[in-house]
C-alpha positions in Angstrom: -14.2 2.1 8.1 -14.9 -1.0 10.1 -18.3 -1.5 8.3 -16.6 -1.2 4.9 -13.6 -3.4 5.7 -15.5 -6.0 7.7 -13.0 -6.2 10.5 -11.8 -3.8 13.2 -9.3 -1.1 12.6 -6.0 -1.9 14.2 -3.8 1.0 13.1 -4.4 4.6 12.0 -1.7 6.4 10.1 -1.7 10.2 10.1 0.6 12.9 8.8 0.7 14.9 12.0 -1.8 17.3 10.6 -3.6 17.5 13.9 -6.9 15.7 13.0 -6.2 12.9 15.4 -4.1 14.6 18.0 -6.9 16.0 20.2 -7.4 14.6 23.6 -10.8 13.2 22.5 -9.3 11.5 19.5 -6.4 10.0 21.5 -8.9 8.7 24.1 -11.1 7.1 21.4 -8.1 5.4 19.8 -6.8 4.2 23.2 -10.3 2.9 24.2 -10.6 0.9 21.0 -7.0 -0.4 21.0 -6.1 1.4 17.8 -2.4 2.2 17.3 -1.9 5.8 16.2 1.1 6.0 13.9 2.4 9.4 12.9 4.4 9.7 9.7 6.2 12.7 8.1 3.9 15.2 6.4 3.6 14.7 2.6 5.1 11.2 2.8 3.6 8.6 0.6 1.9 5.5 2.0 3.2 2.0 1.2 0.2 1.5 -1.1 1.0 4.6 -3.1 4.6 3.5 -3.5 3.4 0.0 -4.6 1.0 1.6 -7.1 3.9 3.7 -8.5 6.2 0.7 -8.7 3.6 -1.4 -10.6 2.8 1.5 -13.0 6.5 2.0 -13.7 6.9 -1.8 -14.4 3.9 -1.8 -16.8 5.1 1.3 -18.7 8.6 -0.2 -18.9 7.3 -3.5 -20.3 5.2 -1.8 -22.9 7.9 0.5 -24.1 10.6 -2.2 -24.1 8.4 -4.6 -26.0 7.1 -2.1 -28.4 3.5 -3.2 -27.7 0.7 -0.7 -28.0 -1.1 0.6 -24.9 -4.1 -1.7 -25.5 -2.0 -4.4 -23.8 -1.7 -2.3 -20.6 -4.1 -4.7 -18.8 -2.0 -7.8 -19.7 1.2 -6.0 -18.7 -0.4 -5.0 -15.4 -1.3 -8.7 -14.7 2.2 -9.8 -15.5 3.8 -7.1 -13.2 1.6 -8.3 -10.4 2.5 -11.9 -11.1 6.2 -11.0 -11.0 6.0 -9.0 -7.8 4.2 -11.8 -6.1 7.1 -14.2 -6.8 10.0 -11.9 -5.8 11.4 -12.5 -2.4 12.1 -9.5 -0.1 15.0 -9.0 2.2 12.9 -9.3 5.4 11.8 -12.9 4.5 13.0 -15.9 2.7 9.5 -16.5 1.2 7.7 -14.7 -1.5 4.2 -13.2 -1.1 3.0 -16.1 -3.4 4.4 -18.7 -1.0 2.8 -17.1 2.1 
């Protein structure tokens, strides 16, 4: 993963399936200062939730406007633009401002 990303892995999320719970895996993670984060089985990652949110926004825009699906790309760009300018409760700034 480090070769693909171009930077070291800092956190590994697992669904408690057991793949990364062996003593060898735990030792490797500790040796390389990688935080092992266990999440509930079958829970969706933040990226999956974001993808679903954007897809819902795009579909809603197209249905509401009555535009054909050939405008899906433009609606996707607009949904991204909107989400980058919406502030979140944890911060007073928007992703666009950061």
